[in-house]
PLY file of the C-alpha trace (Angstrom):
ply
format ascii 1.0
element vertex 83
property float x
property float y
property float z
element edge 82
property int vertex1
property int vertex2
end_header
0.04 -0.08 -0.10
1.03 3.48 -0.62
2.68 4.86 2.42
0.96 8.05 2.30
-2.37 6.28 3.38
-0.78 6.23 6.64
-1.38 2.70 8.65
-4.12 3.68 11.19
-7.10 4.89 9.32
-5.93 3.24 5.92
-5.50 -0.67 6.02
-5.87 -1.08 9.96
-9.46 -2.60 10.51
-11.83 -0.89 13.01
-12.91 -2.56 15.89
-15.79 -4.58 14.30
-13.31 -5.87 11.61
-14.33 -3.82 8.96
-11.85 -1.97 6.57
-12.30 1.78 7.28
-13.88 3.79 4.39
-13.70 7.47 3.44
-17.29 8.48 4.60
-17.66 6.90 7.99
-18.73 3.40 6.80
-20.75 4.42 3.64
-18.12 5.15 1.24
-15.29 3.54 -0.44
-12.73 1.83 1.38
-9.68 4.08 2.22
-7.54 1.38 0.51
-9.06 1.67 -2.75
-9.31 5.61 -2.86
-5.88 5.78 -2.23
-4.89 3.41 -4.69
-7.43 4.90 -7.39
-5.89 8.57 -6.61
-2.17 7.04 -7.09
-2.97 5.24 -10.27
-4.70 8.42 -11.90
-1.53 10.42 -11.15
1.44 8.40 -11.41
3.16 7.90 -14.91
4.07 4.67 -13.56
2.06 1.81 -14.99
1.41 -0.43 -11.60
0.26 -3.91 -11.98
0.52 -5.34 -8.20
-0.19 -3.70 -4.77
0.71 -5.16 -1.48
-1.95 -5.27 1.09
-1.70 -5.93 4.73
-3.88 -8.90 5.97
-5.03 -8.55 9.42
-6.60 -11.60 11.36
-9.31 -9.57 12.53
-10.46 -8.08 9.61
-13.84 -9.13 7.99
-13.15 -12.02 5.21
-16.02 -10.29 3.38
-14.52 -7.09 3.33
-10.98 -8.41 2.36
-12.44 -10.35 -0.78
-14.12 -7.22 -1.64
-10.79 -5.23 -1.59
-9.05 -7.69 -3.73
-11.67 -7.70 -6.01
-12.08 -3.90 -6.59
-8.49 -3.38 -6.77
-8.41 -6.05 -9.68
-11.24 -4.17 -11.43
-9.78 -0.99 -10.55
-6.58 -1.33 -12.42
-5.99 -5.27 -13.09
-4.02 -5.12 -10.05
-2.47 -8.29 -8.52
-3.06 -7.79 -4.85
-0.55 -9.57 -2.65
-1.18 -9.96 0.94
1.35 -9.50 3.80
0.43 -10.85 6.96
0.05 -8.83 10.21
-1.58 -9.78 13.61
0 1
1 2
2 3
3 4
4 5
5 6
6 7
7 8
8 9
9 10
10 11
11 12
12 13
13 14
14 15
15 16
16 17
17 18
18 19
19 20
20 21
21 22
22 23
23 24
24 25
25 26
26 27
27 28
28 29
29 30
30 31
31 32
32 33
33 34
34 35
35 36
36 37
37 38
38 39
39 40
40 41
41 42
42 43
43 44
44 45
45 46
46 47
47 48
48 49
49 50
50 51
51 52
52 53
53 54
54 55
55 56
56 57
57 58
58 59
59 60
60 61
61 62
62 63
63 64
64 65
65 66
66 67
67 68
68 69
69 70
70 71
71 72
72 73
73 74
74 75
75 76
76 77
77 78
78 79
79 80
80 81
81 82
């Protein structure tokens, strides 16, 4: 993940396991919004992204994140295990 997204408020799950969103739970996942901005502004074509995987994260949110990243820029998501 781009480091400008910060760790807390970016990939770190909320207390309920949900991935943070940009409009208090109703918006786009922060990691998706950040990657979309980066893809649009970067002159370099990206084909993969590393995403932190937390054991306490909601599985459905994680699956949604991977699918949206694939659709966003045909990105291959590579998980990095965190606890």
